[in-house]
C-alpha positions in Angstrom: -0.3 -0.1 0.0 3.0 2.2 0.7 4.2 1.9 -2.6 0.8 2.6 -4.5 0.5 5.7 -2.3 4.1 6.9 -3.3 3.2 6.2 -6.7 -0.1 8.2 -6.7 2.0 11.1 -5.6 4.3 10.9 -8.3 1.4 10.6 -10.7 -0.6 13.4 -9.0 -0.8 15.3 -12.7 -3.3 12.3 -13.9 -5.4 12.5 -10.9 -8.0 13.9 -13.0 -7.8 10.8 -15.1 -8.0 8.3 -12.3 -11.1 10.0 -11.1 -12.8 10.0 -14.5 -11.7 5.9 -14.6 -13.1 5.5 -11.0 -16.5 7.2 -12.2 -16.5 4.7 -15.3 -16.0 2.0 -12.6 -19.0 3.0 -10.7 -21.1 2.8 -13.9 -19.9 -0.3 -14.7 -20.3 -1.7 -11.3 -23.8 -0.4 -11.1 -24.7 -2.1 -14.4 -23.7 -5.3 -13.4 -25.2 -5.2 -10.2 -28.8 -4.1 -12.0 -28.8 -7.2 -14.3 -29.5 -10.0 -11.8 -32.0 -7.8 -9.8 -34.2 -7.0 -13.0 -34.1 -10.7 -13.8 -35.5 -11.4 -10.3 -38.1 -8.9 -10.9 -39.2 -10.4 -14.1 -39.4 -14.0 -12.5 -41.3 -12.3 -9.6 -43.6 -10.7 -11.9 -44.3 -13.9 -14.1 -44.5 -16.1 -10.8 -47.5 -13.5 -9.3 -49.2 -13.6 -12.9 -49.7 -17.5 -13.4 -53.6 -17.6 -13.8 -54.2 -14.0 -13.7 -56.0 -11.8 -16.2 -55.0 -9.3 -17.9 -51.7 -10.6 -18.3 -49.1 -7.6 -17.2 -47.5 -7.2 -20.2 -46.5 -3.7 -19.7 -44.6 -4.7 -16.4 -42.7 -7.2 -18.5 -42.0 -4.4 -21.3 -41.0 -2.0 -18.7 -38.5 -4.5 -17.3 -37.2 -5.5 -20.7 -36.6 -1.7 -21.6 -34.9 -1.2 -18.4 -32.7 -4.0 -18.9 -32.0 -2.7 -22.5 -30.7 0.6 -21.0 -28.6 -1.4 -18.7 -26.9 -3.5 -21.2 -26.3 -0.4 -23.6 -24.8 1.5 -20.7 -22.5 -1.1 -19.5 -20.4 -1.4 -22.5 -20.1 2.5 -23.1 -18.9 2.6 -19.4 -16.5 -0.2 -19.6 -15.1 1.7 -22.9 -14.9 4.9 -20.9 -13.2 3.3 -18.0 -10.8 1.6 -20.1 -9.5 4.5 -22.0 -9.4 7.0 -18.8 -7.5 4.1 -16.9 -5.1 3.6 -19.4 -4.3 7.4 -20.0 -3.9 7.5 -16.3 -1.5 4.2 -16.3 0.9 5.4 -18.9 0.8 8.7 -17.5 1.8 7.2 -14.2 4.5 5.3 -16.0 5.9 8.8 -17.7 5.9 10.4 -14.4 7.5 7.5 -12.5 10.3 7.4 -15.4 10.8 11.2 -15.4 11.1 11.0 -11.5 13.6 8.4 -11.4 15.5 10.0 -14.2 15.7 13.1 -12.6 16.7 11.5 -9.4 19.6 9.4 -11.3 21.0 12.7 -12.2 21.7 13.7 -8.8 23.5 10.7 -7.8 27.3 11.0 -7.7 29.7 9.0 -9.8 30.1 6.5 -6.9 26.6 5.2 -7.6 27.6 4.4 -11.3 30.8 3.0 -10.3 29.1 0.6 -7.9 25.9 0.0 -10.3 25.7 -1.7 -13.5 24.2 0.5 -16.3 21.9 -2.3 -17.5 20.5 -2.8 -14.0 19.6 0.9 -13.9 18.1 0.7 -17.4 16.0 -2.2 -16.2 14.7 -0.3 -13.4 13.8 3.1 -15.4 12.3 1.2 -18.2 11.0 -2.5 -17.5 10.1 -2.2 -13.8 8.1 1.2 -14.5 6.4 -0.6 -17.3 4.6 -2.6 -14.6 3.0 0.4 -13.2 0.7 0.7 -16.0 -0.7 -2.6 -15.2 -1.0 -1.5 -11.6 -2.8 1.6 -12.5 -4.8 0.9 -15.7 -5.5 -3.0 -14.9 -5.0 -4.0 -11.3 -6.2 -1.3 -9.2 -9.5 -0.6 -11.3 -10.3 -4.2 -11.4 -9.6 -4.7 -7.8 -11.9 -1.4 -7.0 -14.6 -3.0 -9.4 -14.4 -6.4 -7.6 -14.7 -4.9 -4.4 -17.7 -2.7 -5.0 -19.3 -5.8 -6.7 -18.8 -7.8 -3.7 -20.0 -5.3 -1.5 -23.2 -4.5 -3.6 -23.9 -8.0 -3.9 -23.6 -8.8 -0.3 -26.2 -6.2 0.2 -28.6 -7.6 -2.4 -28.1 -11.0 -0.8 -28.8 -10.1 2.6 -31.8 -8.1 1.6 -33.2 -11.2 -0.3 -32.7 -13.6 2.3 -30.3 -13.2 5.2 -30.2 -16.8 6.2 -29.1 -18.1 2.9 -26.6 -15.3 2.5 -24.8 -16.2 5.6 -24.5 -19.8 4.0 -23.3 -18.2 1.0 -20.5 -16.4 2.9 -18.9 -19.3 4.7 -16.0 -19.9 2.2 -14.8 -16.1 2.5 -12.5 -16.7 5.7 -10.8 -19.6 3.6 -10.5 -17.2 0.7 -8.8 -14.3 2.8 -6.3 -16.7 4.3 -5.4 -17.9 0.8 -4.8 -14.3 -0.3 -2.8 -13.7 2.6 -0.4 -17.0 2.0 -0.2 -15.7 -1.7 1.1 -12.5 -0.9 3.5 -14.1 1.5 5.0 -16.7 -0.8 4.5 -15.6 -4.3 5.5 -11.9 -4.2 9.0 -12.5 -3.5 9.3 -15.0 -6.4 7.9 -12.4 -8.6 10.5 -9.8 -7.2 13.2 -12.4 -8.0 11.9 -12.7 -11.5 12.0 -9.0 -11.9 15.9 -9.3 -10.3 16.8 -11.8 -13.0 15.5 -9.6 -15.8 17.6 -6.7 -14.6 20.5 -9.3 -14.7 19.8 -10.1 -18.4 19.5 -6.4 -19.2 22.9 -5.7 -17.5 24.7 -8.4 -19.3 23.1 -7.6 -22.7 23.8 -3.5 -22.5 27.5 -4.8 -21.4 28.2 -6.9 -24.5 26.4 -4.7 -27.0 28.7 -2.0 -26.0 31.7 -4.0 -26.2 30.7 -6.0 -29.3 33.9 -5.1 -31.1 36.0 -6.7 -28.4 33.8 -9.8 -28.2 34.6 -10.1 -32.0 38.0 -9.2 -32.0 38.8 -11.8 -29.4 36.7 -14.3 -31.1 34.6 -14.5 -27.7 31.0 -14.9 -29.6 30.4 -18.6 -28.3 31.3 -17.7 -24.9 29.2 -14.6 -24.6 26.4 -16.5 -26.2 26.6 -18.9 -23.5 26.8 -16.1 -20.6 23.8 -14.3 -22.1 21.9 -17.8 -22.8 22.4 -18.6 -19.0 20.7 -15.2 -17.8 17.9 -15.8 -20.3 17.3 -19.3 -18.8 17.4 -18.1 -15.3 14.8 -15.3 -15.9 12.7 -17.9 -17.7 12.8 -20.3 -15.1 12.4 -17.7 -12.4 9.3 -16.1 -14.2 7.8 -19.6 -15.0 8.2 -20.7 -11.4 6.3 -17.7 -10.1 3.7 -18.0 -12.5 3.4 -21.8 -11.8 3.1 -21.4 -8.0 0.7 -18.4 -8.6 -1.6 -20.8 -10.6 -1.9 -23.3 -7.9 -3.0 -20.7 -5.6 -5.4 -19.6 -8.4 -7.0 -23.2 -8.7 -7.3 -23.4 -4.7 -9.0 -20.1 -4.5 -11.4 -20.9 -7.4 -12.5 -24.1 -5.9 -13.5 -22.2 -2.5 -15.1 -19.8 -4.4 -17.3 -22.7 -6.1 -18.4 -23.6 -2.6 -20.5 -20.7 -2.5 -22.6 -21.7 -5.2 -22.7 -25.2 -3.8 -24.3 -23.6 -0.6 -27.0 -21.9 -2.7 -28.0 -24.8 -4.6 -28.1 -27.2 -1.6 -29.4 -24.8 1.1 -31.4 -22.5 -1.2 -33.0 -25.8 -3.0 -34.2 -27.1 0.4 -35.6 -23.8 1.4 -37.7 -23.4 -1.8 -39.0 -26.9 -1.5 -40.4 -26.1 1.9 -41.8 -22.8 0.8 -39.4 -20.7 2.5 -37.8 -19.3 -0.6 -39.6 -18.2 -3.8 -38.4 -19.2 -7.3 -38.0 -15.6 -7.9 -35.5 -15.2 -4.9 -33.8 -18.3 -5.7 -33.0 -17.3 -9.2 -31.9 -13.9 -8.0 -29.6 -15.6 -5.4 -28.0 -17.9 -8.1 -27.4 -15.2 -10.4 -25.8 -12.9 -7.6 -23.8 -15.4 -6.1 -22.0 -15.9 -9.7 -21.8 -12.0 -9.5 -20.5 -12.3 -5.9 -17.8 -14.9 -6.6 -16.6 -13.8 -10.2 -15.3 -10.8 -8.6 -13.4 -12.8 -6.0 -11.8 -14.8 -8.3 -11.0 -11.5 -10.4 -9.3 -10.3 -7.5 -7.4 -13.5 -7.2 -6.0 -13.3 -10.8 -5.5 -9.4 -10.6 -3.5 -10.2 -7.4 -0.7 -11.8 -9.7 -0.4 -8.7 -11.8 -0.6 -6.5 -8.5 2.3 -8.6 -7.1 4.3 -8.2 -10.1 3.9 -4.7 -10.3 4.9 -4.4 -6.3 7.8 -6.5 -7.0 8.9 -4.0 -9.6 7.8 -1.1 -7.3 10.2 -2.6 -4.6 13.3 -2.3 -7.1 12.1 1.2 -8.3 11.9 2.8 -4.9 15.0 1.2 -3.9 16.8 3.5 -6.5 14.5 6.4 -5.6 15.4 5.8 -1.7 19.0 6.0 -2.6 20.1 9.4 -1.2 22.5 11.7 -3.3 25.6 12.2 -1.3 26.4 15.5 -3.0 23.5 18.0 -2.9 22.9 21.7 -2.2 23.2 22.5 1.4 20.4 24.5 3.2 21.0 28.1 2.4 23.4 27.4 -0.5 23.5 30.4 -3.1 23.7 31.4 -6.6 26.8 32.8 -7.8 27.9 34.7 -11.2 31.0 34.4 -12.9 33.7 33.5 -10.5 37.5 34.8 -10.7 38.8 31.5 -10.5 40.9 31.4 -7.5 41.0 27.9 -5.9 42.2 26.9 -2.4 42.6 23.2 -1.1 42.8 23.6 2.6 43.7 20.6 4.7 41.9 18.4 2.4 41.6 14.7 3.0 39.5 12.2 1.2 39.0 8.5 1.5 37.0 6.2 -0.8 35.3 2.9 1.2 37.7 3.6 4.0 40.8 3.9 1.6 42.6 6.9 1.9 43.1 8.6 -1.4 44.1 12.1 -0.5 45.8 13.3 2.9 46.2 16.7 4.3 46.4 18.6 0.7 47.1 22.2 1.0 47.3 24.2 -2.2 46.4 27.6 -3.6 45.7 28.5 -7.1 45.5 32.0 -8.2 43.0 33.4 -10.9 44.4 32.7 -14.4 47.1 30.3 -13.5 47.9 27.2 -15.2 48.6 24.4 -12.6 49.5 20.8 -13.5 48.9 17.8 -11.3 51.6 15.1 -12.0 52.4 11.7 -10.2 52.3 8.0 -10.6 49.2 6.3 -11.3 46.7 6.1 -8.4 48.1 9.0 -6.4 44.5 11.1 -6.3 45.2 13.5 -9.1 41.8 12.9 -10.6 40.0 12.8 -7.2 41.7 16.0 -6.4 40.1 17.5 -9.7 36.9 16.1 -8.8 36.5 17.9 -5.7 36.3 21.3 -7.4 33.0 20.7 -9.2 31.9 18.5 -6.1 31.6 15.2 -7.8 32.9 14.2 -4.3 33.0 16.2 -1.0 36.2 16.1 1.2 36.3 13.7 4.1 38.1 16.3 6.0 39.0 20.0 5.1 37.3 22.1 2.4 37.7 23.6 -1.0 37.5 27.3 -1.5 36.8 29.0 -5.1 36.9 32.9 -4.6 37.2 32.5 -0.9 33.7 30.4 -0.8 33.6 26.9 0.3 32.2 25.2 -2.8 29.4 23.4 -0.4 27.7 26.9 0.1 27.3 27.2 -3.6 24.5 25.7 -5.4 25.6 22.8 -7.7 24.2 24.2 -10.9 25.6 27.3 -10.3 29.1 26.2 -9.1 29.3 23.8 -12.4 28.4 26.6 -14.6 31.8 27.9 -13.9 34.0 24.7 -14.7 34.4 23.2 -17.8 35.9 19.8 -18.1 37.5 17.5 -20.6 37.7 13.9 -19.2 40.2 11.3 -20.2 37.4 9.0 -21.2 35.6 11.2 -23.6 32.0 11.0 -24.0 30.2 12.3 -27.0 26.3 11.8 -27.9 24.8 10.2 -30.7 24.1 13.5 -32.5 25.9 15.9 -35.2 29.4 17.4 -34.5 27.8 20.8 -34.3 25.4 19.6 -31.6 28.3 17.8 -29.6 30.5 20.9 -29.6 27.5 23.1 -28.4 26.4 20.7 -25.8 26.0 23.0 -22.6 26.2 26.1 -24.7 22.6 25.7 -26.7 22.6 29.3 -27.7 26.0 29.4 -29.3 26.0 30.4 -33.3 27.6 28.4 -36.0 30.5 30.6 -36.1 31.3 30.4 -32.4 31.1 26.5 -32.9 33.5 26.6 -35.6 35.6 29.1 -33.6 35.9 26.5 -30.9 36.8 23.8 -33.2 39.4 25.7 -34.9 40.9 26.5 -31.3 41.1 22.8 -30.5 42.5 21.6 -33.8 39.4 19.9 -34.8 38.2 21.9 -37.8 40.7 20.5 -40.0 39.1 16.9 -40.0 35.7 18.3 -39.7 35.8 19.9 -42.9 36.6 16.5 -44.4 33.8 14.8 -43.3 30.7 14.3 -46.0 28.6 16.6 -44.1 31.0 18.8 -42.1 29.4 19.9 -39.0 26.3 18.3 -39.5 27.9 14.8 -39.9 26.2 12.5 -37.3 28.9 10.6 -35.4 27.1 7.6 -34.0 26.8 6.5 -30.4 29.5 7.5 -28.4 31.1 8.9 -31.3 31.9 5.5 -32.7 32.7 6.9 -36.2 35.6 9.1 -35.1 38.9 8.2 -34.0 40.1 8.6 -30.2 42.1 11.6 -31.1 39.2 13.3 -33.0 36.7 12.8 -30.3 39.2 14.2 -27.6 39.5 17.3 -29.8 35.8 17.8 -29.8 35.4 17.5 -26.3 38.1 20.2 -25.9 36.2 22.3 -28.3 33.0 21.8 -26.4 34.9 22.8 -23.2 36.2 25.8 -24.9 32.9 27.0 -26.3 31.3 26.5 -22.6 33.8 29.3 -21.9 33.9 28.7 -18.1 36.4 30.6 -15.9 37.9 27.4 -14.7 38.9 24.6 -17.0 40.0 21.1 -15.9 41.7 18.9 -18.5 42.1 15.4 -17.3 44.6 13.7 -19.5 42.8 15.5 -22.3 45.4 15.0 -24.9 46.2 11.2 -24.1 44.7 10.2 -27.2 46.2 12.4 -29.9 49.5 12.2 -31.6 52.3 14.5 -31.1 51.7 16.8 -34.0 48.0 17.3 -33.0 49.0 17.8 -29.5 51.4 20.4 -30.5 48.3 22.2 -32.3 46.1 21.9 -29.3 48.7 22.9 -26.9 49.4 26.2 -28.8 45.9 27.0 -29.1 45.3 26.6 -25.4 48.2 28.8 -24.7 46.3 31.7 -26.0 42.5 30.4 -25.0 43.7 29.9 -21.4 44.5 33.7 -20.7 42.4 34.8 -18.1 41.3 31.1 -17.2 42.2 29.1 -14.3 43.2 25.7 -16.0 44.1 22.4 -14.1 45.9 19.8 -16.0 46.1 16.3 -15.2 49.1 15.3 -17.8 49.7 12.1 -19.6 53.0 13.4 -21.3 54.8 15.6 -19.1 56.1 17.4 -22.0 52.8 19.3 -22.4 52.9 21.0 -18.9 56.5 22.4 -18.8 54.9 25.9 -19.4 52.7 25.5 -16.4 52.6 28.4 -13.8 52.9 25.9 -11.0 53.3 21.9 -11.1 52.1 19.9 -8.3 53.5 16.4 -7.6 51.6 14.1 -5.8 52.7 10.7 -4.3 50.6 8.5 -2.1 47.9 11.1 -1.7 50.2 13.9 -0.4 51.9 16.7 -2.4 55.4 16.1 -2.2 56.8 18.6 -4.6 55.6 22.1 -5.9 56.9 24.6 -8.3 57.8 25.3 -12.0 59.2 22.9 -14.4 62.8 24.2 -13.9 62.5 24.5 -10.4 61.5 20.9 -10.0 64.3 19.4 -12.2 66.7 21.4 -9.9 65.6 19.6 -6.9 66.0 16.1 -8.6 63.1 14.6 -6.8 60.1 12.6 -8.0 59.2 14.9 -10.7 62.7 15.0 -12.2 62.4 11.2 -12.2 59.1 10.9 -14.1 60.3 13.4 -16.7 63.3 11.3 -17.3 61.0 8.3 -17.8 58.5 10.3 -19.9 61.7 11.4 -22.0 62.9 7.9 -22.4 59.3 6.4 -23.5 59.1 9.5 -26.2 62.5 8.9 -27.7 62.4 4.8 -27.6 61.8 3.6 -31.1 58.5 1.6 -32.3 59.0 -2.0 -32.4 
């Protein structure tokens, strides 16, 4: 019930449609209940008219006309209820998907490092699809069924309370059956949904890495792995449905006992003159209307349990609280000057120390390079500036303001990043360069591309800047993708620029072009560079050397060479690798 309530709150835009569906439900229920009562009235008229003259033809005609109206209204109300409930159902799905997507955007990189993309996709797409079944089918059908049960109960007790009591004997057993069903079957559907998530995860992983699978001829192995997930999901859902069917059969049998009670006890009462034929006929018709909705509740319960199992997984994501969020009272800021200070900053990831007592001051407009062996915390240090992570201890200041006191959107509008793992969207080159700068003109897009050394290869493409580059820029080389990412960051024109090994996938000639362009474009912009090749950061205003999470050296290129410490050793290694002939 908690999940249904939360889903209704998420789907409040569609409450009008839900109310309309409920009105349709009332109309359908009223028409269903009126039918047996009119048939009973007809038999009563016929029974009382035996041997009576003149025959009450007008009464029969009146009953027939009212019955005609009922049978005309019932399909119309059914169609109205079906239409409105489906609009409400798919509206609920749309609201749920939008809500979880908006929430996912707030979750930090750590969440995506720990969770498979396919699992997330399964919860956003597959699990939410079950909500349509919940809103458009399960809930309306349950409401109709319960209203019919209540309405029929009133009619039965009105006709004959004693026989009605006999009819309701199986109800406690059916209630126990529903309880056991929910207790044992719902976990099975939850397991089936989990298996579907695992299948989606491996499919997403394999489709993303299809080239590697083909290159290393692992098609048969991956086919077996995917096949195992397919079979696991198939068995899980089959197991859940099979056990569910056993419960259905048992509850259907218990529902049949109600009809048997009417035949046995009602027949005896009719023979003794304690019950009229009209009332017995009405009872038989109403008992069918009484236990049909109970059996429908039984069948609907399967859809309900599937939807609730999906809701468990959906709200598990929605209940994951963002580690990084706007603090109370966080403020909007304009364009920053770009002064950055790390003040006694330490950071640990899952109890593993990454940064230890970092103190660093970067002045506006400076180019500062972070260097050091792999895994010493260079990227982590850069990620603290836009608050992808928060320090475990200490603070990061920009223009003298703790970054935790600035609204995330406002902070990140002042920071452009080019990551080592470049991500491009499935669109045109122009669209990718202008991502984040929606109002940029074509002239500004081309100017950024020229500055990043990308215009030359773009002009050689069939449609130039309007060339579509495929998913993740699959139609481009690594160097081309990296130059587009640099162009995108330059067009964003933020006062702080972070380059995380931004030239790692370009050749020496292209790297020289980019470096020359960046020298001019970094004027007046605070730039933090994490270098793959140390030759690219020799002109940096300050080089910060990290080792085992600490700053061990700091200075210009020439100053650090004179110290003959870790930086000098890294430069010699870099020089040796650059001059070593290719085999």
